[in-house]
C-alpha positions in Angstrom: 179.4 103.3 82.7 176.9 105.7 81.4 176.4 108.8 83.3 173.1 110.8 83.7 172.6 114.3 85.8 169.3 113.9 88.2 167.2 117.2 88.6 165.2 117.6 91.5 162.9 120.4 90.8 160.1 119.3 92.1 161.2 119.7 95.4 161.1 123.3 96.2 158.5 125.8 96.3 159.9 127.9 93.3 161.3 126.5 90.2 165.0 127.2 89.1 166.3 125.7 86.3 169.8 125.1 86.0 170.7 125.0 82.2 174.1 125.8 82.8 174.7 122.8 84.7 172.9 120.9 81.8 174.7 122.1 79.1 178.0 121.5 81.1 177.0 117.7 81.4 176.0 117.7 77.6 179.1 119.1 77.2 181.5 116.3 79.1 179.4 113.5 77.1 176.4 112.7 79.7 174.3 110.0 78.4 170.5 112.0 79.8 169.3 114.4 82.5 166.2 113.5 84.2 163.6 115.0 86.0 161.0 113.8 88.3 157.6 114.9 90.3 155.6 114.4 93.3 152.5 116.7 93.9 154.4 120.0 92.8 156.4 120.9 89.4 155.9 118.2 86.7 158.5 116.6 85.1 157.4 116.9 81.7 157.4 120.8 81.1 161.4 121.0 82.2 162.2 118.7 79.6 160.6 120.8 76.8 162.2 123.9 77.8 165.5 121.7 78.0 165.4 120.8 74.6 165.4 124.2 73.3 168.6 124.8 75.1 170.0 121.3 74.5 171.0 119.7 71.2 171.8 115.8 71.9 171.7 115.0 75.7 168.7 112.7 76.4 165.7 114.1 78.0 164.2 111.3 80.9 161.5 111.2 83.2 162.7 109.6 86.4 159.9 109.4 86.8 156.3 110.3 85.6 153.4 109.2 87.6 151.2 107.1 85.7 147.7 107.8 87.5 148.6 112.0 86.8 147.7 111.1 83.1 146.5 108.6 80.9 148.8 106.8 79.1 147.5 108.4 75.5 148.1 111.6 77.1 151.5 110.8 78.4 152.7 109.0 74.8 151.3 112.6 73.6 153.4 114.5 76.0 156.4 112.2 74.8 156.3 112.8 71.4 155.9 116.4 71.4 159.2 116.8 73.5 160.7 114.4 70.9 159.9 116.5 68.1 161.1 119.6 69.5 164.3 117.9 70.6 165.1 116.8 67.5 163.9 113.3 67.8 165.4 109.9 69.5 166.0 112.0 72.4 163.0 111.0 75.1 162.7 108.3 77.7 159.9 108.2 79.7 160.1 106.7 83.0 157.3 105.6 84.2 156.2 104.8 88.1 152.9 103.9 90.1 153.8 106.5 93.1 152.0 105.7 96.3 148.2 105.2 97.7 148.9 109.0 99.6 149.6 110.4 96.1 147.5 108.4 93.8 144.5 108.7 95.7 145.0 111.9 97.7 146.6 114.6 95.1 145.2 112.6 92.3 142.2 111.1 92.9 142.7 108.1 91.3 142.0 104.5 93.2 145.4 102.5 93.8 144.0 99.3 92.7 146.4 96.9 90.9 149.6 99.0 90.0 151.2 96.2 88.5 148.5 95.4 85.5 148.0 99.2 84.8 151.7 99.5 84.8 151.6 96.7 82.3 148.6 98.2 80.3 150.4 101.9 80.1 153.5 100.3 78.6 151.6 98.5 75.9 148.9 101.7 75.1 151.8 104.2 74.7 153.7 101.5 72.3 150.6 101.3 70.2 150.3 105.4 70.4 154.4 105.3 69.0 153.4 102.9 66.5 150.4 104.9 65.5 148.2 101.6 65.5 144.4 102.1 66.2 144.0 103.0 70.0 142.8 100.0 71.4 142.9 97.9 74.8 140.9 95.1 76.5 142.7 95.4 80.0 140.5 95.8 83.2 142.5 99.2 83.9 142.4 101.6 80.8 139.6 99.6 78.7 139.9 101.7 74.9 137.4 102.3 73.3 135.5 103.3 76.6 132.0 102.0 77.0 131.5 102.0 80.9 129.3 103.9 82.8 128.7 107.5 81.7 129.8 106.5 77.9 127.9 107.4 75.0 128.9 104.5 72.7 130.5 106.7 70.5 134.7 106.1 71.2 136.5 105.3 67.9 139.9 103.4 68.0 142.0 106.5 67.0 145.6 106.7 65.6 148.3 109.5 66.6 148.1 112.1 64.0 151.6 112.9 65.0 154.2 110.8 63.7 157.1 110.1 65.8 160.3 112.2 65.1 162.6 109.2 67.1 162.1 106.1 69.2 160.8 107.0 72.4 162.4 104.7 75.1 159.8 103.1 78.1 161.8 102.8 81.2 160.0 101.4 84.1 160.5 102.2 88.1 160.8 99.3 90.3 161.5 97.6 93.6 159.5 94.7 94.3 159.6 91.4 92.3 156.4 91.6 90.3 157.2 95.1 88.9 161.0 94.4 88.6 160.2 91.4 86.4 157.6 93.6 84.5 160.7 96.0 83.2 162.8 93.4 82.5 159.7 91.8 80.2 158.0 94.7 78.3 160.7 98.1 79.4 163.9 99.5 77.7 165.4 100.0 80.9 165.0 100.0 85.1 165.6 102.6 87.4 165.8 100.0 90.8 165.0 101.4 94.1 167.5 100.8 96.5 170.5 99.2 94.5 173.4 98.9 96.0 176.6 96.5 96.1 174.2 93.5 96.4 171.8 94.7 93.7 172.4 91.8 91.1 171.3 89.2 94.0 168.6 91.1 95.1 166.9 92.1 92.0 168.3 89.3 89.6 166.0 86.5 90.2 162.9 88.7 89.4 165.2 90.1 86.1 165.8 86.5 85.3 162.0 85.6 85.5 161.1 88.7 83.3 163.9 88.2 80.6 162.7 84.6 80.5 159.2 85.4 79.4 160.6 88.3 77.1 162.8 85.2 75.8 166.1 87.1 75.9 167.7 90.1 77.9 167.8 92.8 74.9 171.7 93.8 74.3 170.5 97.4 74.7 168.8 96.9 78.1 169.8 99.7 80.7 169.6 99.7 84.3 170.4 103.3 86.2 170.8 103.6 89.7 171.4 107.0 91.8 174.2 108.7 93.5 174.8 111.8 95.3 178.7 113.6 94.5 179.3 116.2 96.9 183.2 117.3 96.9 183.7 118.1 100.9 186.4 117.9 103.5 183.4 117.5 106.2 182.0 113.9 105.3 180.3 113.8 109.0 178.6 117.1 108.2 177.6 115.6 104.9 175.9 112.8 106.0 174.1 114.3 108.9 172.9 117.0 106.5 171.1 114.6 104.3 169.5 112.6 107.6 166.4 115.0 107.6 164.6 114.0 104.3 165.9 110.6 104.3 163.8 110.1 107.7 160.9 112.1 106.3 161.2 109.7 103.2 161.3 106.5 105.1 159.2 107.8 107.9 156.5 109.6 106.5 156.3 109.1 102.5 153.4 106.4 102.8 151.5 104.6 105.2 152.4 101.5 107.8 151.5 99.3 104.4 152.6 100.9 101.6 156.1 103.2 101.8 158.6 102.0 99.0 161.4 104.3 100.7 160.9 102.1 103.7 161.1 99.1 101.6 163.6 100.1 99.8 166.2 101.1 102.6 165.0 97.5 103.9 166.1 95.2 100.5 169.5 97.1 101.3 170.1 95.6 104.4 169.0 97.9 106.8 165.3 96.7 108.1 165.5 97.2 111.1 166.6 100.9 110.7 164.0 101.9 108.3 161.1 100.1 110.9 162.5 102.0 113.5 162.7 105.3 111.6 159.0 104.7 110.2 157.8 103.8 114.3 159.5 107.2 115.3 158.2 109.4 112.5 155.2 108.5 112.9 155.1 108.9 116.5 156.0 112.4 115.8 159.4 111.7 117.4 161.1 113.6 114.3 164.4 114.4 116.0 165.0 110.8 116.8 164.4 109.7 113.4 166.5 111.7 111.7 169.1 110.5 114.4 168.2 106.7 113.4 169.0 107.3 109.7 172.3 104.9 109.6 175.3 106.7 108.2 176.3 103.9 106.6 173.1 103.8 104.7 173.7 107.1 103.4 177.6 106.6 102.2 177.1 103.5 100.8 176.6 103.9 97.2 177.9 107.8 97.4 180.5 109.7 96.4 181.1 112.0 99.2 184.6 113.4 100.6 187.5 114.5 99.4 188.6 114.6 95.6 190.9 111.4 96.7 187.9 109.7 98.7 185.7 109.7 95.6 188.2 108.4 93.4 188.6 105.4 95.8 185.0 104.9 95.7 184.2 104.9 92.1 185.7 101.6 90.9 183.7 99.6 93.3 180.7 101.8 92.3 181.1 100.7 89.0 180.9 97.1 89.2 177.9 96.7 91.0 175.9 95.1 87.8 174.4 98.8 86.8 174.6 100.3 83.1 174.6 103.5 84.3 174.3 106.1 87.1 172.1 108.9 87.8 174.2 111.5 89.8 172.7 114.5 91.8 175.5 117.1 92.5 175.0 121.2 93.1 178.2 121.6 91.4 180.2 121.9 88.5 182.9 120.3 90.1 181.1 117.3 91.1 179.7 117.2 87.0 183.5 117.4 86.1 184.6 115.0 88.7 182.5 111.8 87.5 183.2 112.8 84.1 186.9 112.4 84.9 186.4 109.4 86.1 184.0 107.7 83.5 186.3 108.7 80.7 183.1 110.7 79.4 184.9 114.8 79.6 186.6 114.3 76.1 183.5 115.6 74.2 184.6 118.7 76.2 186.4 121.2 74.0 
C-alpha cells in the first residue's frame, strides 16, 4: 500500500504551506504529496514551491480543474514543475469539477465533460511527446479555425523537452469517467471508494481496460482517508459534519452534485438526498445533524492509536493501490508510515 499526503491548501483564506510535514512524509517513504483547487489557491503553484524543498517525493494534483486551463497550458505547467523538480516526479490528476465552478468561476460551458477529458489527455500526451499539436475533436480543435480566428494557427511542438515521465490520472465517480480513466490514464482518483469499491467501480474499470487491451501493471487507484489520533471519536466525527454537509448539500445543484452522488454510491442515498434537501432549504443545522456517523467513520482512521491499528488492515483490503492521507499532525503521518511499513527510509 503506497502512502500519499493530501494538502487542503485551497480551503483557507490564507495560504500556509506545511513544508515540515511534507519533508517528514518524504523521509518516511511516502509516495507523493497532493494539492487541489476550487476557487481559491491553485493546485500547481504549491508544487513548484515544494519542488525546491524536497528531493524525491512525487508532486501531484488532486485535482487540476480542466476548465481553468487549456490542455497545452496544463502540459506546460507540468513540464516546468518537473524540470524544476529533477524529472519524473510530477503527477497531474485531472478533474471536471462541477457546473457551478465551470460556468460560474471560469466562464466555460459545462458541455460534454467526458469528451473534454478524453481530448484533454490526448493533447497533453502530444505535448509531452513533442509532437506537432493538432486535435480534430470538438472540444479543443487545434489549430483553432473557429469564430474570430485569422487562420494563422500552426501545429507547434513543445520547445521544452520533458525532464522525465509525467503521469496523468483522472478523478472519476460515474461509470463513463471511470471507464475512461482505465482506458487512457495512468491512474484513477475515485470519489466515494469504500469497502465495496471493487464491486461499484469494477465493471466500468473492466470496460475501460478491455478497450485498452489489458490493465497496465503500473495502473494506480488511490483512495483517501483521514487520520486523527484522539480519545473522543464522537467529537471528531461531529467536527467533520459541517464541511461534509456543505459539500453534499450545497456544492452543486439538484442535477449536478458529485459529492452527493459519492455519498449515494457508498450506500447512503437516502441520507444524501435528505442532506441536500435540508441544505437547499436553508436548514443547515438539520443538514449537519443528518450526516451519518458511519459515513464519516467508514474508511477513516479516527480514534486511539489502538483503534486505528485495528482498522488499518481492513482498509488495505479494499482494492486500492494507495491511500492519500489527510492529517494535521506529525504523529498521524508517523503512525500510518509505521502501519504501511514505509518508515524504514527515515534515518
